[in-house]
N, C-alpha and C positions, 0 to 999 in steps of 0.2 A: 181095240176097236176105234175107228175114226169117228169123229163127229160129223154130223150133217152140216153142210154148207148153208149159211144164211141165204135168203132167197137173193138178197142183193149181190152175192157172191157167185150165184150159180151162172152157169151158160146154158141158155135155153135153145134146143133145136126146135124147129117149127112144130114137130109133133108133141113135144114137151111142153111147149108154149101153149098149145090148144088145150092139152090135158089140164094144164094148169089153170086154165081159164073155165075147165068144165064144158068143152066144146069140141066138136069136130075140127078137122082142118078146113072143111068145106064152110062150117058156120063162122069159124074164126075170120075166114077170108071175106064172107059176106058182109059181116058186122064191121070190118075194118074197111071196106069198099075196095077190097082187092080181087080180081079175078080168081075164082076158086080153083079152076084148072091150073093156073099159074102157080099158085101156092102150093098145090099138090106137088108140081113137077120140080118146085123149089126143094120140097121137103123129101123128095126122092132122089135129088141130086141131078135131075134131068135139065134144070134150068137155073139161072142166076137170080138173086134177089135184086131187085132194083132199089135205088136209093129212096124214090118215091113211096114204094112199098114198105120199106123198112121203117120210114117216117110214119106211115100210117099205122103200122103194128105198135110202134112206141106210143103214139097217141092213144090208140085203142086200148092198149094192155096195161100202160102204166110202167112198163118193164124197160130199163135204161138200154139204150142202144148197144152199149158194150156188153150186155148181158144176152144178146140175141145172136145165136150162131148162125150167120148167113153162109156158110160154105156148103 
């Protein structure tokens, strides 16, 4: 049985990040001052994460940039 990774070692998708924060993707986006439709598009792979939005997510969530999966 494998051990669960420490949160600092995890790679969070947008959906996982929202769930970790106890929010919907729309609420996470609004709270981080990101357009909710854009973040949903990023989450579904239809759009790319901008550097500005990534910085906003890092500041809002406290999750390091390297731990957010932007693909």
